C-alpha positions in Angstrom: -78.8 204.0 12.6 -76.6 207.1 13.1 -74.8 206.2 9.9 -78.0 206.3 7.7 -79.2 209.5 9.6 -75.9 211.0 8.3 -76.1 209.7 4.9 -79.5 211.4 4.5 -78.1 214.8 5.6 -80.3 215.3 8.5 -79.7 217.4 11.5 -79.1 215.7 14.8 -80.6 217.5 17.9 -79.6 216.7 21.3 -81.9 216.6 24.4 -81.3 220.1 25.1 -81.9 221.3 21.8 -78.3 222.1 20.6 -77.2 221.1 17.3 -74.7 218.3 17.6 -73.8 217.4 14.0 -74.9 218.1 10.4 -73.5 215.8 7.8 -74.3 216.5 4.0 -74.9 213.5 1.7 -73.0 215.3 -1.0 -70.1 216.4 0.9 -67.4 218.2 -1.3 -63.7 217.3 0.0 -60.8 219.2 -1.4 -57.4 217.5 -0.3 -53.8 219.1 -0.4 -51.0 216.8 0.0 -50.5 213.6 -1.7 -50.6 211.4 1.5 -53.7 213.2 2.6 -55.5 212.4 -0.7 -54.3 208.9 -0.5 -55.8 208.5 3.0 -59.2 210.0 2.1 -59.4 207.3 -0.9 -58.2 204.6 1.4 -61.1 205.6 3.9 -63.6 205.1 0.8 -64.3 208.7 0.6 -63.0 209.1 -3.0 -66.2 209.7 -4.5 -66.6 213.0 -2.5 -63.1 214.4 -3.6 -63.7 217.2 -5.9 -60.4 218.7 -6.2 -56.6 218.2 -5.3 -53.2 219.9 -5.2 -50.4 219.0 -7.7 -48.6 216.6 -5.3 -51.6 214.4 -5.4 -51.0 211.7 -8.1 -52.4 208.5 -6.6 -54.8 206.9 -7.3 -54.5 207.6 -10.8 -58.0 209.0 -10.9 -57.0 212.0 -8.9 -54.9 213.4 -12.1 -58.3 214.1 -13.7 -59.7 215.9 -11.0 -59.4 220.0 -11.1 -56.0 221.2 -9.4 -55.7 223.8 -7.0 -51.9 224.5 -7.2 -48.9 223.1 -5.2 -49.6 222.7 -1.5 -46.9 225.3 -0.7 -48.8 227.8 -2.9 -52.3 227.0 -3.4 -54.7 228.9 -5.6 -57.7 230.2 -3.2 -59.7 231.4 -6.4 -59.1 227.6 -7.8 -60.2 226.3 -4.2 -63.3 228.4 -3.7 -64.5 227.9 -7.2 -65.0 224.0 -6.3 -67.4 225.2 -3.6 -65.9 222.5 -1.0 -67.8 221.8 2.2 -64.4 221.0 3.8 -60.6 221.4 3.0 -58.2 219.0 4.3 -54.3 220.2 4.1 -51.1 220.3 5.9 -50.7 222.9 8.9 -47.9 224.7 6.9 -49.6 225.0 3.6 -49.1 228.1 1.8 -50.0 231.1 1.2 -50.1 232.1 5.0 -53.5 233.9 4.4 -55.3 230.8 2.9 -56.7 229.7 6.5 -58.4 233.1 7.2 -59.7 233.2 3.5 -61.1 229.7 4.0 -62.5 230.8 7.5 -64.2 233.8 5.9 -66.0 231.7 3.2 -67.3 229.5 6.0 -65.7 226.2 4.7 -64.8 223.6 7.2 -60.9 223.0 7.5 -58.7 220.3 8.9 -54.9 220.9 9.0 -52.8 218.1 9.7 -49.1 218.0 11.1 -46.7 217.0 8.0 -43.6 216.6 10.3 -42.1 214.6 12.0 -42.3 212.0 9.3 -43.2 209.1 11.6 -45.4 206.1 11.5 -47.2 207.4 14.6 -47.9 210.7 12.9 -49.5 209.0 9.7 -51.6 206.9 12.2 -52.8 210.0 14.0 -53.7 211.8 10.6 -55.6 208.9 9.5 -57.8 208.8 12.8 -58.3 212.6 12.4 -59.5 212.6 8.7 -61.7 209.5 9.5 -63.6 211.8 12.2 -63.5 214.8 9.9 -65.2 213.0 6.9 -67.4 210.6 9.2 -65.6 207.5 8.3 -64.2 206.6 11.8 -64.8 202.7 11.2 -62.8 202.7 8.1 -60.2 204.9 9.8 -59.7 202.0 12.5 -59.5 199.3 9.8 -56.9 201.4 7.8 -54.8 201.7 10.9 -54.9 198.3 11.9 -54.0 197.2 8.3 -51.0 199.5 8.1 -49.7 198.4 11.5 -49.9 195.0 10.5 -48.1 195.6 7.2 -45.4 197.6 8.7 -44.8 195.0 11.7 -44.6 192.3 9.2 -41.7 193.8 7.3 -39.8 195.4 10.4 -40.0 191.7 12.1 -38.4 190.4 8.9 -35.6 192.5 8.6 -34.6 192.4 12.2 -33.1 188.8 11.5 -30.3 190.5 9.5 -27.2 191.6 11.6 -25.9 194.1 9.0 -27.8 197.1 7.5 -27.0 198.0 4.1 -25.7 201.6 3.5 -28.2 203.6 1.4 -28.6 206.8 -0.5 -31.7 208.2 -2.1 -31.4 210.2 -5.2 -33.9 213.0 -6.3 -34.4 215.5 -9.1 -31.9 213.9 -11.4 -32.8 215.6 -14.5 -31.3 218.8 -13.0 -29.2 218.9 -9.7 -28.7 215.7 -8.1 -30.2 215.9 -4.6 -30.0 213.4 -1.9 -32.4 212.7 1.0 -31.1 213.3 4.6 -32.5 213.2 8.2 -35.9 215.0 8.8 -37.4 213.5 5.5 -39.9 211.0 4.8 -37.5 209.0 2.9 -35.2 208.6 5.9 -38.0 207.3 8.2 -38.9 204.7 5.3 -35.4 203.5 4.8 -35.1 202.9 8.6 -38.3 201.0 8.8 -37.1 198.8 5.7 -34.0 198.0 7.4 -31.5 200.2 5.7 -29.2 202.7 7.0 -29.4 206.3 5.4 -25.7 207.2 5.2 -26.6 210.9 4.5 -26.4 212.6 7.8 -27.3 216.2 6.6 -30.9 217.5 7.2 -33.4 217.6 4.5 -32.2 217.6 0.8 -28.7 218.5 -0.4 -26.7 218.9 -3.7 -24.0 216.2 -3.9 -20.6 216.7 -5.8 -18.8 213.8 -7.4 -16.5 213.8 -4.4 -19.4 213.5 -2.1 -20.9 210.3 -3.9 -17.4 208.8 -3.7 -16.8 209.4 -0.2 -20.3 208.1 0.7 -19.9 205.1 -1.3 -23.5 203.6 -0.6 -24.0 199.8 -0.9 -27.4 200.7 -2.4 -29.0 203.4 -4.4 -32.7 204.3 -4.4 -34.4 206.4 -7.2 -37.9 207.0 -8.2 -39.2 205.6 -11.5 -40.3 208.9 -12.4 -36.6 210.4 -12.3 -35.3 207.5 -14.4 -38.1 208.4 -17.0 -36.9 211.9 -17.0 -33.3 211.1 -17.7 -33.9 208.5 -20.1 -33.4 205.2 -18.2 -31.1 203.5 -15.6 -28.0 203.5 -17.8 -27.9 207.4 -17.8 -27.4 207.3 -14.2 -23.8 207.2 -15.1 -23.9 210.6 -16.2 -24.1 211.7 -12.7 -20.4 212.7 -11.7 -18.9 210.4 -9.2 -21.9 207.8 -9.1 -20.1 205.0 -11.1 -17.4 205.0 -8.7 -19.8 203.8 -5.9 -20.2 200.2 -4.8 -23.9 200.4 -5.7 -23.4 201.0 -9.3 -20.5 198.6 -9.6 -22.7 196.0 -8.0 -25.8 197.2 -9.9 -27.8 197.4 -6.6 -30.2 200.2 -7.3 -33.8 200.1 -6.3 -36.4 202.0 -8.5 -39.6 202.9 -6.5 -42.8 205.1 -7.5 -42.2 208.4 -5.9 -45.8 208.5 -4.5 -44.7 205.5 -2.2 -41.5 207.1 -0.9 -41.9 210.9 -1.0 -44.9 210.8 1.4 -45.7 208.8 4.4 -49.2 207.6 3.3 -51.2 204.6 3.8 -49.4 202.4 1.4 -46.2 202.5 3.5 -46.3 199.0 4.1 -46.0 198.6 0.0 -43.1 200.7 0.2 -41.3 198.9 2.9 -41.9 195.7 1.1 -40.1 196.8 -2.0 -37.3 198.5 -0.2 -36.8 195.5 2.0 -36.6 193.2 -0.9 -33.9 195.2 -2.6 -32.1 195.7 0.8 -32.1 191.8 1.6 -32.4 189.8 -1.6 -32.3 186.1 -0.9 -29.5 185.7 -3.4 -27.3 188.2 -1.6 -24.3 186.3 0.1 -22.9 189.5 1.3 -25.3 190.3 3.9 -24.8 188.8 7.3 -27.6 186.5 8.1 -28.0 184.8 11.4 -26.9 181.3 11.4 -29.2 178.3 10.7 -30.1 176.0 13.2 
């Protein structure tokens, strides 16, 4: 009954006469952050989203929505022009004054932690968003689904005694950057059963010598990066890369950037893709447990 009352946009009054909640049927949600946008859609509230930031690329429909800039440098004018009833973004969104500006405009806000890039934080954010947009049941269901998908992959990769060494490359059209610790990529690689051999923090440019020294068994790139450089063969133009065992054995995994650059509700899909590349059934170089 409560759900039907909410959907009609009624005011719910407690016994003492105080206002408890007011939920409008035509909520107007603006999101900032690719994984935040994905969560809102996964909670079946996509029809209420009226604007997104530039990092939001999934589901494909969001590319047709008005954009409010990049999450680190949002356009307050563009955001206010969409007349949102709630704004959901990262707690380190920019510019710094945007929080006060939205408060002055009487717009409800929900700021979520972006780091550390862990599964637990993702699940916590799903729960918070579910409460904020009145989709708590859907949030519980999504949390259970994510947990199940992740558990299935992690259980499968535990059977392997040897973790392949991995490097993730980004922005290959310009400087080649490698994802290190304290990144979403690092967390996803670990969950999928790989070892990210980049020990530095965040992203770092690599020289030819750095690639040769690292000598990863597997390279991960985004499909968007491959498109930007004109295809897989053009990876050979990156100095030092052809000297790695990953290149020589053609162990290169291409994955959509929305799956690996953000810890979102499709993390289970990302793990499945990576685990299949880390531990292909035909690979005889991986130490598998003895059959009984």
